[in-house]
N, C-alpha and C positions, 0 to 999 in steps of 0.2 A: 152338293160337292163344290168345295172351291176349286177355282181355275188358278193355275199357276203361269206367273208370279203372281204374290198377292202381296201386302205389306201388312206388319205388325207393328205394334210399339212395344219398346224395351221397357221390361219393369224397373229398371234402374235408373235409367237417365231420360226415359221417356222419348228417345229418339225413334224415329220411323225406319224399319229396314225392311229388304224385300226377301220373302222366301221362295226360293226359285225351284226347289223339288219337294217331293213328298217326305223325303227322309228328315228334312229339316222343319216339318209343318207344325211339331210341339217346340220349337225354340223359342224361348221367351227373352232372350237377351242379344244385343246387336254384337257383343264382342265379348271375349274371355275377359277381359278388365271388369266389365261389368256383372260379369256372372260370380267372379270372385269377391268382388265387391258386397254384392248382395249376400253371398254366403257368408262372408266376414262376420256382418252386423246383424244376422239374424241369431236371436236367441232360443234355444231348444232345451226346454226344461224337460226332464225326467225323472222319476223317484226310483230308488233302490227297492228291489223285490222284497228283500229281507227285512230291512231296517225302515225304509221310507224315505231316506235322506234325499234330499233334492240334487241332482246331478245337472250342471249346464253345459250345453255342447259337448256332452258325453255318449259314445255310442256303446254305452255300458249298461249290463242289467243290475250290476251289484257295486257298491262304492269300494269294496275291499275284498281281499281273499276271504277273509275270517266271514263275511256275511254269505259268500258263495258256497264256502263249506259248510255253514250252519243251516243255510236253506236247503241244501242238497241232502247233508246228513239226516235232516229230519225226515225226509221221505224216503230213504232208504229201510228204513224199518230196522227192528234189532235182529244182530246176527246170531244165529243157532250155535248150539255147542259143537253140531256135527260141523258146519262151515269153519268154526274155529279151528277144530281140531285138523281139518283137511289144509288149512293155511299153515297150521303150526308143522304139520308133517312134510309139507312143500318146502319151507324154509329151511328146515333140519337137513332135507335131501341134497338141497342144492348147495348150501354153504358147508355142511360137514362131512357128508359122504362123497361128494364128489371131488373133494379136494386132492390132487396129485401131487405127491412129493417131486420137487424137480430134481433131475439125476445130476450127480456130480461127475465133475471131469478131472482128469489129472492134467496140468499145465506146467510149463518149465519157464520160470523168470529169465527173461533175456538179460537181465544184469547181473543177478547173483548165482544164475543157473541151479536155484533149489526147485524141485518139485513142490506143489502145492495143489490141494482140491479148491474146485469152485463150481459155480452152477452155471457160469457161461466162459466163452473163451476170453483170456485175459494175457497180457503180454508180460505184467510185473507181480509180484506177490505182496507188495507192500508200498504204501504211499512213499516211502524213502526212495524205493526203487522206481516209481513212476516218476518222482521229480529228477531223479538221474537220467532216465531217457529222455524225458522232455530238455533237459538241457542239452543232452548231445544232438537231438535232432534239430535244436533252434541253432547251434553251433555250425551243423551241416548245411542248413537251409541258408542259400544266398539273400533270401528275400526277407530274412528276420534278422533282427540286429541293430545295433546303432541307436545314439541318444537322442530322443526325439522331445521336442520342446512343445508348450502350449501356444507361444505366439509364433506366427510363420508370416513371412511376407513374400510376395511374388514380385520377382526383378526379372529384367531382361537384359541380356549382354549385347555387346555392339552388333552382333549377327540377327538382334530379335528374338533369340532362344529365351523363353522364360524358364527360371528355375525358382526353387523355394529356398528362401533364407531364413535361419531361425535365430537370429540373435542381432544386436545393434552393432557390434562389431563387423558381423559378415556385410551388413548393410552399409556401413561407412567404407568399407574396402570396395564394395562392389562397384558402388557410385563414382569412387576416386579411378578406379580401373577403366569403367565406362568414359570417363571424363578425359583420360588419358588415351583413348581408343586401343586397350590392351585387352583383347581377347581372353576370357576365361570361361570355365564351365564346372559343373559340380561332377566330381569322379566318382568311379565306383569305390569299393573298399578294397583292403588289402589284408590278406592272412598273416599272422605272425605267431611266434611262440612264446608265451612269457615265462616268468620265472619259475613257475610250477609245472612247466613243459605242457601247457594246456594251449590249444589252437584256438586263435582268438581274431576277432576282426577289427580293424581301424579305417575309420571314415576321415579322410582329409577334407576340408570344407572348399578348396579351390585347386584348380588346375589351370596351369598357364601353357597352352599347347606349344605356341612359339617358342617359350624358354624350357621346356620340359621339367617344370617345377611345380611341386605342391605347396600351397599355402595354408595355414592353421591358424586363424586369429585367436587368442584366447587371452582370459584374465589373469591376474597374477597367481591366483590360486590353483588354476588349471595348469597353469605351466608348469608349476612344481609337481602336481599331482601326474599328468599325463608326459612327461619329459622321458621316462624310461620307456613308456609306451611306444613313443613317436621315434626315440633312438632305434629299438628294437626293429620297427617296421622299416626304417629306412635302410639299416644295414643288412636285413634278412631278404629284402626286397630290391636291393640296389638302386633306391630312388633319391632325389632331393627333396626334403621337406623342411619348410622353415617355419618356425612357429613365432606369431608376431604378437608384441604386447599392443597395449591400447596407443603407445607413441610411434609405432610403426605401419599404421594402418594407412599408408599414401604411396603411391607408385614411386615417388622420389627416393623414399627409403628402400623400398622393395627392390628397385633397380640396381642400386647399390650391391646389394646381396646376389642376385642373379646374373649380372653382368658387370664385375668389378673391374672396371677401366679408368 
């Protein structure tokens, strides 16, 4: 019996290493790197039991599922007619006789108040009523709504508070306000009633707390499209909102609007 500690030679790098205890007496490599290097370059060849195809570095008995099925099916023997009949009856009893018809219940549509039959609890009777309910829920949800853009820019104001901007107009205006040390923030939305008597949300882009003024930079097309929306929001909420075109994105122009002196 060998006395501990004793030395051995690594099979991979031929370095001499020390064995200190009995649990390591069969150790053949000096480190884990040598172990994996040796395992990586050893080529182990086995043959598929079914077709005899050579398998390299594979811990499998078969080269494919087809060979595995062919090998095992050949050793199962033929299925008797009695066994086939048992399998047939078992399948029929499971899929045909045990099917239970779902019980129908009567629900009332929350939109059109029509009674309808269904197999599970539903709030609406049709896709049209479901779409109407979704629109109502989105309008009443303060976290839902507002136009979103694919390109967004993170910018800080003079108080080092970071906000997300969504257009080049907004970025130009924010940088100019920061250069003139004017405090701005991104405000919350306002409710307003449109021409169809529907309750909607309007999101201004900037709020100047020191001047109690809201700014909304837009291109020429959106100025024409959103002018009525901005007017309704301003009058219904009693707030001051200025729409800015591309030539008004500077504090010198804005200061004349908010403080005309």
